[in-house]
Each structure stands twice: as structure tokens, then as C-alpha cells.
Steps between C-alpha positions, in 0.01 A plus 500: 500500500594411144219321327718242317648398837154448654382280221829305500463450879137380461602237244822386674350454855132451439484360148257758353534725199240753601351651816140444604270803531632765755812308586740719310327825622532392856860396454589835336331688800715284737827609325368861510511457886130535549277314752237279340179313598436203264158333480543200268302180504655164593688370195532855356880523552541711819829347604691599193421870581741485789719196408613635168606841645675314786731330251608834344507723814835519671415396856256262667122498458308429816176304457255485785294175476239361743561131481798267535368272220449812273855611551649152428288459189619842356858450594520152343352646172762777498795270568376268216519803275861590604414794732672516835223518769435375847237511771526572869247382758452326836513146342884528449789415744725769624778365274276523192409853593868596557588385150220728359634793706840438346360502148329826583832656616677365182226649275456148350120499505257674274179420679444418872157379604415594860188433721379818676592348836878464385544854388660610820749212475654641186465874584859529617636372164312752299518874450356752260706440194556124544142433399412570134139405520238391764207278374204421721322191359139412594465861607127468578612327822575841649140613467216399745268612204640212298421130503821361673612749762819402681594709806873443435470704193406813691862570594602546139418872500846574649677376181452817303639702793788271541597505126355835372698498175420136410207427271223295654266276298186345661335219310177306540254299283184650636414825672187724478538886519479510878765229542729675236482835691567323824803321368663829382410679823639225717818469299562871497500517122199735433650616157563147381413445120210265490502227226172296477526219241198340340339241717370311207660148509337379185645152539304432817155342450260625766217280620266505799296190604238426765649369810313173497671159462838680488719201541322313219539796272873539586558134418322536167707813424824323584444179317636626167783712674677224689853639408430864587588697807229700688391656827173464688429774744281434811384719791561237763773244599229236511405568137858465390545161664165372383557600144859365509383167641236463218757587228760247630235236508444568123867471416607863505829616656353760743597659831320723748672827606376706792618697812449184714808338345850565635724737307714195400191313369381799304842552348521146384150502346576829316842365377336172368237713318766733338713203406195308334516216764143600595245599247233667705494719814184546709577806689366786713577848362845496666644301206642624183608862553784584276548151374645518142390144399408575139333165405200529733219427256186550714381664829180386672335695783309239703364790702414863397794739582431799723580764236584537129863613561583172682301299238688671210834444654429134573370414151807688363722221634392290201620552146787730588672373178214647284360160404119428529410429857161425690358666814182376665326675800236308696230734638249432780313709758644296777842650408347848485368464854832373628697782339252759624565384861875517439462864352283624786767410755785668296650838583351684206181285462317764285764481235531121512118454475489727199781305321323174593187644325688562188637149508145366530383716208779351289411146589135552416537693175321409180726728290872460388697435819825649364323840443389498865841404627689760304254775582570437868864594437400800298543343157220535235449216258255566226465162341412164668812282559387172346700314769266478806214268571240776427651574158545132402149414608282815483186485722180442326209709648134399530184626661564403858195671645316184606822350659561830686134514628530150640829578672388847636158352611680236698729747673197706581307203653801402693492851642864562416606267784694232298829478303533400134529121574169474682324727225608263237400197706147646532484583133609155400265329750778339707405281798782556728504590860549880460181515275275256682585620855373840431191371300618684186340228285174671575612816308345578162846521341605152627607299196410760241846480343565124543574474119806725540826358631645609834810646315286707259279639778820605678623685192163665428468629853861639486402685180187647699742613765723661240206666335396658827170310577649301785758575767689288741477596865854396597449620865191281529640156408493579121126512472363597156275804513308688228592855403265776402551409131349156549144647524512587126553144395280339760197725497517763226554281185871593459702283262867389524765315303713225649805334352482138413743293710766350286502120461817426715537148367496615138752771579737250670487255214590768256779617726656151523486475119681829459787420721776387272634145564866474557698284253864428428550856381828689490372725781444189718853371435653839573283523814652159614850605414446813704384296791792262474750797508306673779531182722862471434568861593250493792316810362131554393444403135354842411825669582665321217237609239131570534217335307473795259872466412454124434203575288701740286777242467244242382377749244838642372711184535837675568799286396793736541620730775411805316136381432471379865584836647228664297239311694322717763623400849837392386772720633880462466556289809205265435629455145835402634355270777221337305522579127685183411257257660188666372635539135601135512152400610339704225722349229440148633119560502509635141690198382268259674185661378671585163415863543698744285581863581186710453426609153346818641846625600578556139189700454565709809848591368347613170256726676782663689685539158197678353486752789888551475471569123237760582761685705363427851737492791546189720297662777224574259498155347495347841201723610305421183565123538450475870842337532819602702779694346732204556279282289511749213880521520499120479279512185732751346802285568340198334382697201855643456644154518254381240615758255236773536612868467522586871757762625593347842795743528262779601409308811859402598775760559845452335653470852263222604551316171866509536490397868283198414734409205799498734303304768398239234863409448580492874193288564599259227204581274231373744134546377336538846427859608565441881884484468506830309266666758726383789809604305377861464400499869138573389606822340361395163140356498397174349328633183801730409728189534267299276465760238890540496558133465243485212694778318832326561375163375383664171844662454676167538 
């Protein structure tokens, strides 16, 4: 496929001037007719890898998708970008399905999203040659080795036999080596090209907290974030309802989402969240797969997930627009015990228990969490990330020998018969029933650690477990027992270092101060305009523009069509649909605040001029400056208009210049680019039109 056409399509329909890492390589492979397996983290841009080829391929692209809500979300986004797409599933009436069948027959659709269960319904409409591409989204669902196995996906192996000449692309956010192989084997694409993107989502802040007073911690976290959307994942229905109730009592717009609700109720809750009518969803892990809501600013795990794949996919639902976003994981041994029981009853308990152990190790780590997370997915990171709780508040180590001896001695005198809660009660000299009933107050270690708080004892004992001096007998009611290594510290004079427990109150106070307070900024006014337009059209606000695009508008202050379309995330259709309203809002804000066009734009043009005078090409200037080619062309046009010695004729052919000159007369000398673009039926791109008009204006 011609490169110029790919980039033109990317800008026109998706509003971007450049591809993200691996996207173009994958798209080129699709056009070469090859099968592909794409492992790309949530927010990494998987969808464009099949949506963009679908626009340019001659026939329909079939997309297999596991959830009705996922399909609707993706199709709404495509239609908003001017791409003919539809979905087919059991929620539709016979008349609605018949209309879609007619569109298939008439070759009017570019993408059709189908649930695995609905494949047989459309089989009679399709034949090899009628389908240009098959995309299997959330492909990890096909593998029982993965974290979200769905039996309906196992039928998909027949697709490659049914359409042998059609390229197949399987996509998922997370899959370890075993899952990747299983996906290819089950889909009959053993020779598929594998594309594994970096899993490093730098904009996501990673944090793990002790699972004590969780609701109190959540409310403190949310206090400075009252206008932000987020998800709280829980293991049980009861937890989702309890947390929701507490949030509502504190003035937050929250809803519980779990399998106990009817399909109608779940759909309504999800729609309210997507359309910003509800701010927070407290959900079981069933919520969120494939949702493209880009303005989710935080994700909290109320309970520990069962594996790192699921955890990474769930936190990836925040910050899809690339802006800074927070993730918090609450960790407790009660969760570990519950998840162990679940794993032991699963079909492949050995694998699930091993994955749970890795999840536990991540939660208890005292080194950079991102390094651990990335290494799990086979990616080595040399330097610390600087954006996790360990990097922001590095542990301070001290001689913990005496503390360790007290704890180990207590476990020894309790004969390894008690769980962590009772051990701590004895160390602190508690006078509760579980201690007094068994006469533990008579032990020599009773009360020897009363000066240390319950929370700190819990954290020190967890460190002793991680260091290998203590183990938990899960099969014996979670009793703490000494290992062979404990003897060295207890009896042989061995020394050890413990990490000082961070002052949670101090950390929280710093965090609250660091959260930027919202004011009457241009971003906030553009956000309100976006919400107003979304309500009028009955679509989610992020489908108009995501937060990152609004942030760029706030920074660049575009006041013309040509400046507006240079903003990342603004394609042709969105410029036509919303450009006028947003430009009007920006101009009004500037007048009200007495803000003039940024002085820095003059400087940026001069930098481009310097590179141009050195003989660099547009592509080389764009690469050096980290800008798009479209932006550099706009700089050259402005410099030419200002009298600088720029030869624009080398960028515009004589034929295109004459065509624009003729169109200018026919279009009655309009200055807007859109009428020209439509006049040429999209055969001449925007920047060529702009450069031609600049040349013609100078000639006049």
C-alpha cells in the first residue's frame, strides 16, 4: 500500500499525523496478506492495526469480539470518524439484522463486528473473496492458559479453513509465551508474524497499599479527584455493593456492576459510565473489557487480582489518552488465601497457582514495580521508572534483627499453630478472647512488641515471609510457621535488615498537595463544550475528542480550520462536525482572558526556517523537531507568506496548482480548506491545497 495514502487515511479518519510503535509494520504485513498475532497493551493502539486497513481494503473486514458492549463502543467510535461499520449480535431484532445483511450484500460496510456465537448466522452471506480481513479481538479468550477463557472462542479455529486466502489478525493486550502459542495453534495460524509491543505504559502511576482501612484510603484518594472517572475492581458482589454504598453516602456518583444484575441493568450502568452520567464503577472483573473510554483517570483494585495478565489489562483501562493516570492495588493475605482456593479448584490449578505467586511477589516487592511487571512480559528495563510508589518513596533499611527475633520467637512459642493476626496480638499484649482463652498471656513473648503498631508489625512479618524466615501454611488455616533459615537469626547470631514502613499519613498529604486543582482553564471550558455536544448527540464525550486532544488545543490555541486540523486526534470529519464550535470557544476564551496567540509560534517557525536553509527535507525537519510533516508544511507556508525565501513550488505539482487555481474561482475564493477537499473528492490532500493557496495568494 502506498505510504502517502496510509498517512492520509490515518489523519483523515483518526486525526493522527504519525503511527505509534509497530502499527505501520503490522498494517504493512496485513496488506502483504500475512497472518499476524499482535500483543499490544491496552491504550497502545491495537484497533487501528485492523481498522485502517479495513478502510482501504476492497471488501468487508470481519471483527470477532466477545462482548456486546465492546462492539457497540467500537462501532460508535468508527461511525463518529466517518467509517461505515456495524455490529451483529443477539441483542438485535430480526429487522435490524436483516438491514445489516442487506448492507453486506451491497458491499456498503467496511467493518462488521460479530460475536463468536453469531458467526453461523452470517456464514451464508460470506465466501472466500468477499472478506478482505478477519480480526479476532481479545484473542486471549481462546486460550485456557490465559486469564479470561471463553468457551465460545474455541470454535474460531475453523475460520482459517473457511477463508484460506484471507489474512487473519489476532489481537490481545496481554499474553505470556504459553498463551501466545496456544492462540496461534487454536486459530490455525502457526506461521503468523508475532508483533509484541512494549508493555511500558509510562503515564500509569503504579502503587500498592496494605489492605487495611481500604474505604477510608479510597475516600482520601478521591477527595481531590471529584470530577474524574475511575473503576474500582472487587472480587465479590458484596464488596462492589458495600463500596458503592459508602461512596454514594459521601457524594460520589457511583454504581455497582456484577453478574447478579440483569443484562438490562448492566447495560444501563455501563452506558451511564461511558456517557459520564456516573463517575465511578465498582465492579467485578467482568467489567471493562474492550471499553474505549479514554478519560478514565484512575483504577483501584480493592482486592488482589489472580494474575499479572488480568491486573495489567485492568489498570490499562485508565489513561488510554496518554495523560497521567493513577493505579492503586490493595494487598492482603486474606485475598491471597481466597484466590488460592479459587485456583486449587480450577482446571489447570498448577498454572493458576504459579501465576498467583507471581502476583503476590509483585505486590510485596521493595524494588521498582514497573521493572517486575515488564520482566513478567519478557521486557527488560534497566533503570527504575520513577513513577511507582517504591521509586517515589524508596524504602529505608535498618537493622531489624531485634524485631525479627521477637516475631520469630513468638511464632516458635506459639508452636506454629496461629495465623498472623494472633501472632501480632500476642506481640502487642492484646487482651482479647483469642489470646486469653488459650492463656497466651503467660508466654515470654507476650507484650514484647507493644511499642510497635499493629500495622507496622503486619508489614514487618510480611517482610520476614518474603525473606524466607517464615512461611504460611495455607492448608492449615494460614498458620505462621518457621523455616529452616529462622534458626540463624534466633539462635546463631544472624543479622538482617528490614525496610522501614512508610508514613502513610505523610505520603497521603503530599499526594493531595500534588493533585492539581481545577480552575476556569481553557481545558475545562473545552471539556464542558464537549460534554454539551455529546449530550445533544447522545454519544460518549470521548468519542468527540479525548482529553489529550483537548489538552493540545489548550496549548496550541488553534483559531483557523488549517490550525485546528493539525491537532492530534482531529480528522477531516471531526473538523467538519465540531471545528467551528471549538474554534469559537477558543477565540472567546482568549478575548475574555486577554490571551494573545502564543509568541512561541514565531520562534518555532524560525527553527524550521533554519533547518530548511540547511537543506534538510520536510521529513528530516519533522524527525529532528519531533513534529508531524503536516506541521512543518504549515510552517513553510507561513514563512513563505511572510516573505521568506521558501520554494513552495517544489512541494506542489503544476497540475495540482492549476487545479486549485481553477477551483478557487469556482468556489468563489473561499479561504476554508474543507470545500476544496470535497471539490477534489479527496484526491488532493489538505496540506497540498494549503500550500497551493499560499502560492496563489502571493501571486495575486
